[in-house]
C-alpha positions in Angstrom: -86.1 54.6 -7.8 -83.0 53.0 -9.4 -82.2 53.6 -12.9 -82.3 50.6 -15.0 -78.9 48.5 -15.3 -77.0 49.1 -18.8 -77.3 46.4 -21.3 -74.3 43.8 -21.2 -71.7 44.9 -23.5 -70.8 42.9 -26.6 -67.0 41.8 -26.7 -65.5 41.5 -30.2 -64.4 37.8 -31.0 -60.9 37.0 -30.7 -58.5 37.4 -33.6 -59.7 35.0 -36.1 -63.2 34.9 -35.0 -65.2 32.4 -33.4 -68.6 30.6 -34.0 -71.3 29.8 -31.5 -71.4 26.3 -30.3 -74.6 24.6 -31.8 -73.4 20.8 -31.5 -75.5 18.9 -28.8 -72.9 16.9 -26.3 -73.6 13.6 -24.3 -71.1 12.5 -21.9 -70.8 9.2 -20.5 -68.5 8.4 -17.6 -68.3 5.0 -15.6 -66.2 3.3 -13.4 -63.6 0.7 -14.5 -60.9 -1.4 -13.3 -57.7 -2.2 -15.4 -58.9 -6.0 -15.8 -61.9 -4.6 -17.7 -59.7 -3.1 -20.4 -59.6 -4.6 -24.0 -56.8 -2.5 -25.3 -54.2 0.5 -24.7 -56.6 3.2 -26.3 -60.2 3.5 -27.0 -62.6 3.6 -30.0 -63.1 1.5 -32.9 -60.5 1.5 -35.7 -63.2 0.6 -38.4 -65.1 4.0 -37.4 -62.1 6.0 -37.7 -61.7 6.6 -34.1 -58.4 6.9 -32.4 -58.8 7.8 -28.7 -56.0 8.4 -26.2 -56.6 7.6 -22.6 -55.0 9.8 -20.3 -55.3 8.7 -16.5 -54.3 11.5 -13.9 -55.8 12.1 -10.4 -58.8 14.1 -10.5 -57.4 17.1 -8.8 -54.4 17.0 -11.0 -56.8 17.3 -14.0 -58.3 20.3 -12.3 -54.9 21.6 -11.9 -54.1 21.2 -15.6 -57.2 23.3 -16.7 -56.2 26.1 -14.1 -52.4 26.2 -15.9 -53.7 25.9 -19.3 -52.4 22.3 -20.1 -56.0 21.3 -20.7 -57.6 23.8 -23.1 -60.1 21.7 -24.9 -63.8 23.1 -24.3 -65.4 19.5 -24.3 -62.9 18.1 -21.7 -63.3 21.0 -19.5 -67.1 20.7 -19.7 -66.7 17.1 -18.6 -64.3 17.8 -15.8 -66.4 20.7 -14.6 -69.6 18.8 -14.6 -67.9 15.9 -12.7 -66.6 18.2 -10.2 -69.9 19.6 -9.6 -72.2 16.6 -9.6 -70.0 13.5 -10.1 -68.1 11.2 -7.9 -65.5 13.7 -7.3 -67.7 16.6 -6.1 -66.5 16.3 -2.5 -62.9 16.7 -3.5 -63.2 19.2 -6.4 -62.4 22.2 -4.2 -58.9 20.9 -3.1 -55.9 22.0 -4.7 
């Protein structure tokens, strides 16, 4: 009989500490064309939104995760979900 596996080791949080993510996220993605744009950015000014739009080829965005230019967790989760289940799933493994 094999011995029971050791319990997972808990790692200390990085300097400065971290908190668990308890926020529920909903991502929406849709195809669009430049003709459908209503402005150069996104969001409603009266709602305090100021959304910058950065367009890159999908494989470039994945490379930006690998080299650290994209480090935001929400953006990484959206790109990962798109790579696994979205319209770019077939090209996600390309470098």
